[in-house]
Backbone bond lengths (Angstrom), bond angles and torsions (degrees), N, CA, C in turn:
res aa  C-N    CA-C-N  psi(-1)  N-CA   C-N-CA  omega(-1)  CA-C   N-CA-C  phi
1 X - - - 1.457 - - 1.527 108.77 -
2 X 1.323 115.65 124.29 1.468 120.62 177.13 1.523 108.75 -98.51
3 X 1.331 115.79 122.24 1.458 122.24 179.95 1.527 108.19 -116.06
4 X 1.325 115.83 130.18 1.462 121.68 176.77 1.517 108.62 -119.91
5 X 1.322 116.71 130.93 1.455 121.33 172.94 1.523 108.27 -115.65
6 X 1.338 115.60 139.43 1.461 120.10 -178.58 1.521 110.53 -155.83
7 X 1.319 116.43 131.50 1.457 121.15 166.93 1.523 106.14 -83.21
8 X 1.344 116.51 111.75 1.461 120.45 -172.11 1.523 113.28 -86.41
9 X 1.357 116.88 -8.91 1.468 120.21 177.17 1.530 110.98 57.39
10 X 1.343 115.21 43.70 1.459 122.26 -176.80 1.513 110.47 97.51
11 X 1.341 117.13 109.12 1.464 119.56 -171.63 1.522 111.88 -65.83
12 X 1.332 118.01 -34.18 1.464 118.95 -179.93 1.516 111.28 -71.18
13 X 1.338 116.84 -38.33 1.463 119.82 175.92 1.521 110.84 -65.73
14 X 1.344 116.61 -41.50 1.463 120.21 178.29 1.519 111.01 -62.60
15 X 1.334 116.27 -38.40 1.470 119.50 178.67 1.523 110.55 -63.75
16 X 1.328 117.09 -43.12 1.476 120.30 179.54 1.518 111.54 -62.05
17 X 1.324 116.45 -32.05 1.463 120.72 -178.65 1.524 112.59 -87.40
18 X 1.325 118.17 0.06 1.459 121.14 178.62 1.508 114.52 95.69
19 X 1.330 118.16 5.36 1.455 120.68 -175.59 1.508 114.64 -67.46
20 X 1.331 117.74 -41.49 1.459 119.08 -179.95 1.521 111.17 -70.17
21 X 1.326 116.48 -33.45 1.465 118.99 173.90 1.514 111.19 -63.10
22 X 1.339 116.43 -40.57 1.469 120.83 177.05 1.528 110.16 -62.12
23 X 1.324 117.38 -46.66 1.461 120.91 -179.60 1.527 111.20 -62.08
24 X 1.323 116.26 -42.45 1.462 119.99 -178.90 1.515 112.16 -63.47
25 X 1.333 116.86 -27.14 1.463 121.14 -177.27 1.531 113.32 -83.93
26 X 1.332 117.79 -4.82 1.469 120.73 -173.66 1.522 113.95 -85.68
27 X 1.320 117.87 -1.13 1.469 122.46 178.49 1.534 111.85 57.75
28 X 1.310 115.01 41.24 1.459 120.15 177.77 1.523 110.42 -79.63
29 X 1.322 114.93 162.14 1.461 121.93 171.73 1.520 111.11 -101.50
30 X 1.339 115.50 -27.80 1.461 121.62 -178.96 1.526 108.81 -140.31
31 X 1.332 116.72 133.57 1.460 122.83 173.60 1.522 108.17 -116.55
32 X 1.324 116.52 124.85 1.461 122.39 176.61 1.527 107.25 -112.54
33 X 1.331 116.42 113.47 1.460 120.93 -173.67 1.523 110.32 -117.70
34 X 1.328 114.94 144.20 1.460 121.52 178.24 1.528 110.19 -125.27
35 X 1.325 114.32 163.88 1.475 122.18 -174.43 1.532 110.25 50.02
36 X 1.328 114.18 49.65 1.464 120.92 179.66 1.529 110.07 -67.00
37 X 1.334 116.22 -42.48 1.471 122.59 174.85 1.531 112.00 51.89
38 X 1.331 116.13 54.08 1.461 120.95 -177.73 1.524 109.91 -153.74
39 X 1.330 116.01 157.37 1.455 121.15 171.69 1.524 108.97 -75.44
40 X 1.324 116.02 168.20 1.464 119.93 175.50 1.530 110.29 -56.82
41 X 1.327 116.47 -41.40 1.466 120.48 -177.40 1.521 111.30 -67.31
42 X 1.325 117.04 -43.42 1.464 120.31 179.38 1.528 110.90 -64.60
43 X 1.337 116.01 -40.32 1.464 119.73 178.42 1.526 110.78 -64.60
44 X 1.331 116.90 -44.26 1.467 120.68 179.50 1.523 110.88 -59.67
45 X 1.335 116.44 -39.97 1.457 120.32 179.09 1.525 111.02 -64.08
46 X 1.335 116.68 -45.89 1.469 121.00 -179.06 1.527 110.99 -63.67
47 X 1.330 117.00 -42.92 1.459 120.07 179.02 1.521 111.13 -66.60
48 X 1.310 116.65 -41.43 1.456 119.92 178.99 1.513 112.19 -62.16
49 X 1.327 116.65 -42.32 1.468 120.85 179.20 1.524 111.61 -62.93
50 X 1.341 116.51 -27.09 1.464 121.12 -179.30 1.527 112.55 -90.45
51 X 1.327 117.39 2.88 1.457 120.38 -179.53 1.509 113.93 84.83
52 X 1.340 116.80 15.77 1.465 121.22 -178.24 1.523 111.62 -109.94
53 X 1.324 117.01 16.43 1.448 120.98 -174.10 1.514 114.75 -66.01
54 X 1.318 118.60 -22.44 1.470 121.73 -178.85 1.533 112.40 -87.19
55 X 1.319 117.73 -7.82 1.457 120.69 -178.76 1.532 110.18 -75.81
56 X 1.339 115.41 157.75 1.453 119.80 176.60 1.524 109.72 -79.32
57 X 1.324 116.55 140.10 1.466 121.91 -176.50 1.526 109.81 -121.63
58 X 1.339 116.79 121.50 1.466 123.31 172.03 1.522 106.40 -114.58
59 X 1.330 116.24 103.02 1.463 122.06 -168.46 1.518 109.68 -126.97
60 X 1.313 117.10 141.95 1.455 121.34 170.98 1.524 109.25 -132.90
61 X 1.322 114.77 124.81 1.459 121.03 176.09 1.525 109.45 -85.15
62 X 1.325 115.50 159.78 1.456 120.14 171.51 1.517 109.30 -83.46
63 X 1.332 115.73 149.36 1.461 119.42 175.56 1.523 110.47 -61.16
64 X 1.329 116.57 -34.15 1.465 121.33 174.47 1.523 108.17 -82.25
65 X 1.319 116.94 106.42 1.452 121.32 -174.99 1.535 111.20 -59.82
66 X 1.331 114.25 142.43 1.460 119.47 178.05 1.509 114.31 81.97
67 X 1.339 116.95 9.24 1.468 120.56 -179.60 1.530 109.32 -127.31
68 X 1.314 116.15 154.05 1.475 123.48 172.68 1.528 111.07 49.31
69 X 1.325 116.68 -137.41 1.462 122.12 -175.74 1.513 111.67 91.68
70 X 1.331 116.96 125.03 1.467 121.87 178.82 1.526 108.84 -132.29
71 X 1.327 115.70 155.28 1.459 120.63 -178.48 1.520 109.62 -150.08
72 X 1.333 115.99 146.86 1.460 122.77 166.24 1.525 106.61 -116.52
73 X 1.316 115.70 120.78 1.455 122.37 179.89 1.528 106.85 -111.39
74 X 1.331 116.91 123.39 1.465 120.08 -173.57 1.523 111.14 -133.20
75 X 1.343 114.37 145.15 1.468 119.31 174.88 1.528 110.89 -63.05
76 X 1.331 114.61 -38.16 1.458 122.04 -175.55 1.524 109.99 -92.17
77 X 1.316 117.03 150.86 1.462 120.94 176.38 1.525 109.79 -77.93
78 X 1.325 118.92 126.06 1.469 120.61 178.96 1.517 111.51 -67.95
79 X 1.320 115.02 153.55 1.460 120.36 173.93 1.522 111.15 -88.45
80 X 1.339 116.91 -14.25 1.470 121.28 -179.89 1.522 108.77 -156.64
81 X 1.327 115.92 144.21 1.465 122.43 174.52 1.521 107.94 -132.59
82 X 1.324 116.40 134.94 1.467 121.02 176.42 1.517 109.26 -134.50
83 X 1.313 115.84 136.46 1.462 122.56 178.33 1.520 108.82 -112.68
84 X 1.327 116.62 136.30 1.460 120.82 176.98 1.513 112.28 86.51
85 X 1.334 114.45 159.54 1.458 120.95 -179.23 1.518 108.36 -145.00
86 X 1.325 116.55 140.67 1.452 120.35 175.05 1.514 113.46 69.57
87 X 1.331 116.04 -136.11 1.455 123.19 -172.35 1.524 112.30 -67.75
88 X 1.326 114.86 166.15 1.456 121.66 -178.26 1.525 112.48 -59.76
89 X 1.328 117.81 -28.45 1.470 119.50 -178.47 1.525 112.14 -62.83
90 X 1.322 117.77 -18.21 1.462 120.58 -179.56 1.534 112.40 -107.24
91 X 1.326 115.69 14.60 1.468 119.50 -179.61 1.520 112.15 -78.59
92 X 1.323 117.22 -30.75 1.468 120.86 -175.68 1.524 112.63 -125.76
93 X 1.330 116.79 25.68 1.468 119.96 -176.25 1.523 112.39 -91.04
94 X 1.346 117.70 -5.00 1.458 120.26 178.38 1.511 113.89 68.17
95 X 1.344 116.38 35.40 1.462 119.55 -175.01 1.530 113.92 -124.60
96 X 1.326 118.23 1.46 1.464 119.07 -177.55 1.517 109.90 -154.53
97 X 1.321 116.66 124.53 1.453 122.11 169.12 1.515 107.71 -142.59
98 X 1.334 116.60 136.57 1.463 120.70 -179.19 1.520 109.61 -131.82
99 X 1.328 114.86 149.03 1.458 121.21 177.34 1.521 109.20 -134.03
100 X 1.320 116.13 158.99 1.461 122.77 169.16 1.518 107.84 -110.73
101 X 1.334 116.35 132.05 1.454 122.00 176.50 1.521 109.69 -118.82
102 X 1.325 118.35 133.67 1.472 120.36 174.64 1.528 110.06 -74.79
103 X 1.325 116.67 137.39 1.465 122.24 175.09 1.522 108.67 -139.86
104 X 1.317 116.62 170.16 1.459 120.87 177.90 1.521 111.97 -63.39
105 X 1.345 115.99 -25.57 1.463 120.58 179.90 1.520 112.49 -86.89
106 X 1.320 116.80 -4.34 1.457 121.87 -176.15 1.515 110.23 116.93
107 X 1.328 117.96 173.98 1.462 120.52 -179.07 1.526 111.45 -64.90
108 X 1.333 115.09 140.27 1.463 121.95 178.00 1.522 108.55 -120.72
109 X 1.316 116.56 126.51 1.460 121.78 174.92 1.519 108.84 -90.61
110 X 1.336 116.55 130.56 1.457 121.94 -179.39 1.523 108.88 -127.53
111 X 1.325 116.38 130.77 1.461 122.95 -177.49 1.518 110.16 -118.42
112 X 1.334 115.96 139.34 1.463 121.85 164.61 1.519 106.49 -109.40
113 X 1.333 116.64 119.41 1.468 121.65 -175.13 1.522 110.52 -127.42
114 X 1.310 115.21 146.10 1.463 121.73 176.71 1.520 107.85 -131.16
115 X 1.320 116.15 99.40 1.467 121.78 -178.69 1.529 109.44 -77.14
116 X 1.314 115.40 145.91 1.458 121.82 -179.44 1.533 111.54 -57.40
117 X 1.307 115.89 148.03 1.467 120.20 175.14 1.518 110.57 -65.88
118 X 1.319 116.15 -44.91 1.459 120.81 -179.98 1.517 112.70 78.53
119 X 1.308 114.41 172.34 1.464 122.34 175.55 1.512 107.18 -158.99
120 X 1.323 116.66 121.06 1.464 121.50 -171.72 1.526 111.92 -51.19
121 X 1.339 115.26 135.17 1.461 123.63 173.36 1.531 112.78 61.94
122 X 1.326 117.03 36.75 1.460 121.46 176.84 1.525 109.44 -133.43
123 X 1.335 115.89 171.32 1.464 120.99 175.74 1.523 110.90 -63.30
124 X 1.330 117.26 -31.15 1.471 120.87 177.94 1.529 110.55 -61.51
125 X 1.340 115.94 -37.47 1.457 119.35 179.72 1.522 111.26 -70.90
126 X 1.309 116.85 -37.47 1.468 119.56 177.91 1.522 110.69 -64.74
127 X 1.331 116.81 -36.60 1.467 119.90 175.82 1.529 110.32 -63.85
128 X 1.329 115.99 -39.25 1.466 120.20 177.27 1.520 110.61 -61.21
129 X 1.326 117.60 -42.81 1.463 120.44 179.38 1.532 111.02 -64.80
130 X 1.330 117.27 -38.01 1.468 119.33 177.99 1.528 110.64 -64.02
131 X 1.317 116.70 -38.12 1.461 120.11 177.97 1.525 110.27 -66.60
132 X 1.329 117.45 -43.51 1.463 120.98 177.37 1.525 111.08 -62.28
133 X 1.335 117.12 -35.93 1.472 120.25 175.96 1.528 110.62 -63.39
134 X 1.327 116.54 -41.85 1.466 120.46 179.14 1.524 110.37 -64.91
135 X 1.320 116.75 -41.96 1.462 120.77 175.02 1.515 110.78 -59.03
136 X 1.315 116.18 -45.73 1.459 121.43 -177.15 1.527 111.40 -58.67
137 X 1.325 115.98 -41.75 1.467 119.99 179.82 1.527 111.18 -65.74
138 X 1.324 116.14 -42.81 1.467 120.50 179.54 1.526 110.52 -64.60
139 X 1.323 116.22 -43.93 1.460 120.80 -179.19 1.525 111.49 -64.83
140 X 1.323 116.89 -37.59 1.467 120.56 179.30 1.518 111.04 -62.55
141 X 1.326 117.06 -36.71 1.467 120.50 179.76 1.524 110.67 -66.11
142 X 1.333 117.25 -43.39 1.466 119.71 177.65 1.523 111.37 -63.44
143 X 1.326 115.14 -43.26 1.457 120.23 -179.01 1.528 111.11 -62.25
144 X 1.325 116.31 -44.87 1.462 120.77 -178.84 1.524 111.65 -63.33
145 X 1.336 116.57 -32.43 1.458 121.07 -178.60 1.524 112.88 -84.18
146 X 1.349 117.22 -7.71 1.457 120.42 -178.18 1.517 113.02 71.05
147 X 1.331 116.53 26.37 1.460 121.21 -175.68 1.526 112.31 -73.52
148 X 1.325 114.78 157.83 1.455 121.72 167.03 1.527 106.03 -86.07
149 X 1.321 117.01 104.81 1.466 121.25 -175.93 1.519 109.70 -136.05
150 X 1.321 114.98 144.53 1.460 122.22 -176.76 1.520 108.82 -135.59
151 X 1.331 116.21 119.37 1.462 122.04 178.08 1.526 107.46 -108.05
152 X 1.324 115.91 114.05 1.460 120.42 -178.19 1.519 109.71 -116.20
153 X 1.332 115.32 161.75 1.453 118.41 169.81 1.508 114.79 138.73
154 X 1.323 112.58 -174.75 1.458 122.48 176.20 1.520 106.06 -87.29
155 X 1.324 116.50 102.04 1.465 121.47 -175.51 1.521 112.25 -94.25
156 X 1.318 117.82 -3.43 1.462 123.69 172.04 1.524 113.62 53.66
157 X 1.328 116.21 34.53 1.467 122.58 172.72 1.518 107.70 -141.68
158 X 1.320 117.14 128.73 1.462 122.27 169.42 1.523 106.63 -91.32
159 X 1.324 116.83 120.48 1.460 119.47 -169.80 1.525 112.78 -71.97
160 X 1.313 117.40 -49.78 1.464 120.61 -174.18 1.528 110.74 -128.40
161 X 1.323 115.62 174.55 1.464 120.80 -178.68 1.522 111.62 -59.17
162 X 1.332 117.25 -30.85 1.466 121.31 178.42 1.527 112.44 -67.87
163 X 1.341 116.31 -10.50 1.456 120.03 -172.26 1.528 114.50 -98.48
164 X 1.313 117.76 4.95 1.458 120.29 170.35 1.514 109.31 -154.65
165 X 1.328 114.74 147.72 1.463 120.17 -172.67 1.533 111.36 -67.19
166 X 1.341 116.28 -50.66 1.456 120.96 -174.72 1.524 110.16 -103.96
167 X 1.331 116.51 66.05 1.457 118.74 -174.95 1.525 112.46 -69.33
168 X 1.325 117.65 -34.23 1.467 119.83 -179.04 1.520 111.80 -63.64
169 X 1.333 116.29 -33.48 1.460 120.10 -178.83 1.514 113.51 -83.76
170 X 1.344 117.83 -0.24 1.454 120.63 -175.85 1.526 113.65 -124.03
171 X 1.309 116.60 17.72 1.459 120.24 -176.30 1.524 113.47 -64.39
172 X 1.331 117.51 -23.70 1.458 120.58 -179.75 1.522 111.96 -112.42
173 X 1.313 116.62 16.79 1.456 121.79 -177.18 1.522 110.47 -105.91
174 X 1.332 116.20 142.07 1.460 120.38 175.46 1.521 109.68 -55.05
175 X 1.315 115.18 137.03 1.457 121.40 -175.28 1.513 112.40 106.01
176 X 1.353 116.66 -17.54 1.468 119.82 177.31 1.529 110.54 -142.95
177 X 1.315 116.41 25.75 1.457 120.55 178.83 1.528 110.21 -77.61
178 X 1.336 117.92 144.82 1.473 120.20 -179.11 1.523 113.65 -53.61
179 X 1.333 117.15 -40.00 1.467 119.52 -178.46 1.522 111.16 -66.24
180 X 1.326 118.04 -36.98 1.461 121.24 176.75 1.524 110.72 -65.90
181 X 1.305 116.17 -47.47 1.462 121.45 -176.40 1.529 111.41 -65.45
182 X 1.338 116.57 -26.63 1.462 120.73 -179.64 1.527 111.81 -64.46
183 X 1.335 117.79 -29.56 1.468 119.38 175.64 1.525 110.19 -59.86
184 X 1.320 116.72 -43.42 1.460 121.21 -178.93 1.525 110.83 -67.75
185 X 1.340 116.72 -39.47 1.467 119.70 174.85 1.524 110.37 -56.38
186 X 1.320 115.47 -44.94 1.465 120.94 -178.12 1.522 110.70 -63.90
187 X 1.329 117.02 -44.51 1.468 120.11 -178.04 1.523 111.88 -64.61
188 X 1.324 116.14 -42.75 1.463 119.46 -173.67 1.522 112.78 -82.92
189 X 1.326 116.96 -35.97 1.456 119.88 -174.62 1.527 112.83 -89.97
190 X 1.335 116.62 -31.50 1.465 119.26 -174.13 1.530 113.36 -127.17
191 X 1.316 117.50 -11.50 1.457 119.72 -171.51 1.508 115.13 -105.03
192 X 1.324 118.53 5.52 1.466 121.57 175.28 1.521 111.97 67.66
193 X 1.333 117.26 31.82 1.463 121.90 176.17 1.521 109.95 -115.67
194 X 1.341 115.83 155.79 1.456 121.41 -179.12 1.528 109.95 -130.64
195 X 1.310 115.70 143.71 1.462 123.87 172.31 1.534 105.71 -89.21
196 X 1.332 116.81 91.56 1.470 119.79 -169.39 1.518 112.62 -60.73
197 X 1.307 117.24 -39.01 1.464 121.31 -179.96 1.531 110.18 -60.72
198 X 1.319 116.96 -49.93 1.470 120.61 -178.50 1.523 110.69 -65.50
199 X 1.314 117.60 -42.39 1.467 119.63 -177.85 1.521 111.66 -64.61
200 X 1.329 117.12 -38.30 1.462 119.58 179.98 1.522 111.95 -77.61
201 X 1.311 116.92 -34.25 1.465 120.28 -177.95 1.515 111.93 -78.48
202 X 1.328 117.24 -37.51 1.453 121.77 -173.40 1.518 110.46 94.46
203 X 1.339 117.54 -171.40 1.462 121.19 -175.10 1.524 112.50 -60.49
204 X 1.331 114.24 158.05 1.471 121.51 176.94 1.513 110.34 -88.56
205 X 1.325 117.43 -155.57 1.470 125.23 11.79 1.517 113.04 -69.95
206 X 1.340 114.03 151.70 1.456 120.57 -178.40 1.526 110.94 67.49
207 X 1.341 116.53 -159.00 1.456 126.54 -2.78 1.524 111.47 -70.37
208 X 1.340 116.03 137.56 1.454 121.37 -175.78 1.529 110.51 -80.55
209 X 1.342 115.09 161.37 1.465 120.02 -178.37 1.518 113.09 -126.24
210 X 1.329 118.28 -5.30 1.473 121.45 178.21 1.523 109.61 -140.77
211 X 1.329 114.34 136.78 1.466 122.27 175.65 1.521 107.86 -138.96
212 X 1.300 116.85 139.50 1.461 120.68 176.75 1.533 110.17 -58.91
213 X 1.329 115.87 147.69 1.461 120.20 172.78 1.526 110.45 -68.91
214 X 1.333 116.09 -22.75 1.465 120.54 -171.73 1.525 112.38 -84.15
215 X 1.330 114.45 152.24 1.457 121.06 172.79 1.520 112.91 61.38
216 X 1.332 114.92 -145.00 1.468 122.01 -175.69 1.524 112.14 -108.87
217 X 1.332 116.31 23.89 1.469 119.23 -175.97 1.526 111.70 -56.72
218 X 1.324 117.09 -45.74 1.461 119.55 -178.61 1.519 110.99 -69.05
219 X 1.328 117.14 -45.98 1.461 120.91 -178.45 1.526 111.78 -61.75
220 X 1.343 116.50 -33.77 1.468 120.94 -179.65 1.533 112.36 -93.16
221 X 1.323 116.74 3.88 1.461 122.91 -177.23 1.527 111.47 52.86
222 X 1.340 115.84 40.60 1.463 121.78 176.63 1.520 107.82 -91.12
223 X 1.333 115.70 75.23 1.456 120.55 -171.90 1.508 113.87 -118.75
224 X 1.333 113.38 -175.12 1.456 123.78 176.69 1.524 108.16 -127.59
225 X 1.317 117.52 146.09 1.467 121.55 171.13 1.522 106.98 -102.46
226 X 1.333 115.87 97.55 1.462 121.13 -176.04 1.528 112.29 -124.83
227 X 1.327 117.38 2.03 1.465 122.43 178.77 1.529 108.26 -107.35
228 X 1.318 116.42 128.24 1.465 120.71 -167.77 1.523 112.55 -133.22
229 X 1.335 113.55 159.58 1.454 122.75 160.26 1.526 106.08 -125.52
230 X 1.325 116.09 104.44 1.461 122.58 179.99 1.524 108.49 -101.24
231 X 1.319 116.52 126.61 1.457 121.27 -175.71 1.524 110.95 -123.54
232 X 1.342 115.74 144.24 1.457 118.96 169.06 1.528 107.50 -61.13
233 X 1.315 116.19 153.22 1.472 119.77 -176.46 1.532 112.04 -57.32
234 X 1.327 115.30 -33.31 1.466 118.72 178.97 1.519 111.21 -61.62
235 X 1.339 116.71 -32.48 1.460 120.36 178.20 1.528 111.46 -90.83
236 X 1.322 117.03 -36.08 1.466 120.73 -176.37 1.521 112.26 -59.05
237 X 1.327 116.86 -33.67 1.469 118.99 -179.50 1.523 111.63 -68.94
238 X 1.332 116.75 -11.22 1.459 121.61 176.89 1.528 112.60 -97.42
239 X 1.330 117.73 -0.56 1.466 121.45 178.84 1.526 109.71 -73.24
240 X 1.323 116.22 133.88 1.465 121.34 -173.80 1.521 113.19 -108.77
241 X 1.317 117.49 -52.13 1.465 122.17 -176.64 1.512 109.20 -141.97
242 X 1.333 115.16 153.90 1.464 121.02 177.49 1.518 109.22 -140.91
243 X 1.328 116.11 145.87 1.457 120.52 -179.54 1.518 109.99 -151.91
244 X 1.333 115.65 151.53 1.459 122.81 174.55 1.529 108.34 -108.93
245 X 1.327 115.98 128.90 1.462 120.32 -177.47 1.512 112.47 -88.20
246 X 1.326 116.06 61.30 1.471 120.10 179.65 1.519 109.72 -69.46
247 X 1.321 116.39 132.49 1.462 120.68 179.20 1.521 110.74 -61.99
248 X 1.330 115.92 151.69 1.464 120.44 -178.42 1.527 111.83 -69.38
249 X 1.332 117.37 -27.33 1.459 120.98 -179.55 1.523 108.93 -155.35
250 X 1.314 116.59 165.35 1.458 121.62 -176.93 1.520 111.40 -56.56
251 X 1.330 117.70 -42.81 1.461 120.87 -175.21 1.522 113.01 -73.56
252 X 1.339 117.97 -6.45 1.460 121.35 176.45 1.528 112.93 -100.99
253 X 1.320 117.12 4.03 1.460 120.33 179.31 1.528 110.43 -71.94
254 X 1.323 116.81 140.02 1.465 120.45 174.32 1.526 112.05 -115.04
255 X 1.325 116.12 0.07 1.460 123.06 174.25 1.521 106.86 -156.66
256 X 1.344 116.47 165.83 1.466 118.39 172.21 1.526 111.15 -80.54
257 X 1.335 116.98 -5.16 1.464 122.94 173.99 1.523 110.08 -108.03
258 X 1.330 115.96 163.14 1.461 122.28 170.51 1.524 108.62 -112.44
259 X 1.314 115.52 147.16 1.465 121.03 179.29 1.531 110.48 -72.43
260 X 1.328 115.74 147.23 1.467 122.31 175.22 1.529 107.88 -115.07
261 X 1.324 116.07 122.30 1.464 122.60 -177.14 1.529 109.93 -113.52
262 X 1.326 116.22 130.52 1.476 121.42 174.98 1.528 108.81 -132.94
263 X 1.316 116.43 134.92 1.459 122.68 175.42 1.532 109.15 -101.22
264 X 1.335 115.61 134.69 1.466 121.82 -179.53 1.540 109.22 -122.35
265 X 1.314 115.85 140.08 1.459 121.50 175.05 1.522 108.03 -89.82
266 X 1.324 116.33 106.31 1.462 120.51 -177.56 1.519 111.40 -113.19
267 X 1.341 115.75 30.80 1.450 119.74 170.25 1.523 109.62 -70.75
268 X 1.301 116.43 162.89 1.476 120.23 -177.71 1.522 110.99 -61.46
């Protein structure tokens, strides 16, 4: 099973720039997209134009129109779809959708998540921590059950120094705060989860998955690795290859993020 996660930075804008055509050409089985920023109808139109109209769509919009929005698009029909995670405040925020897919290895839960950007020492950051707490509780349940589960998306945290170019200059900035990074320590060291991309790629620096549109960040590869595929150990041991779809040049970018692709062996 090939799973691709990508923050599309607006699905209609990504389609105009060729992003959905690129995704459609990757022979994926599952696409997990974030910052869709579209209605169900607009998303259906964009997917249809890209040749993905026959795929199953599990989409949740944000209550605030034009913001957030996540979707899991799959060749196979899911046996279950769930929107939102944790408390009621995250039921309509357009930041979490999960599906179950039947496979020869058993059911696999796949999530597309978009964690808040946050801002240090503000209410926005506290909301981000509450969302991470809700994620942590959900992930602990999958881990305890020994499930095949995959959490993908733009998690808006660079875990280690290898995960962003200018780590020294960002020690007090949201996205690289010690409290944020501690969630990842807990998941990987004590929670039975794996960062499949990092484990398959090996040590960094990078490869990064986000670069600012401004200045020479992309040309100088001054990026952050904030897009992940996190798998329970039961699933991580089935991960085969991982790659980042970094554009060849600035003018070929279709998002400020790059897609992360991982192949999993889900035979019996």
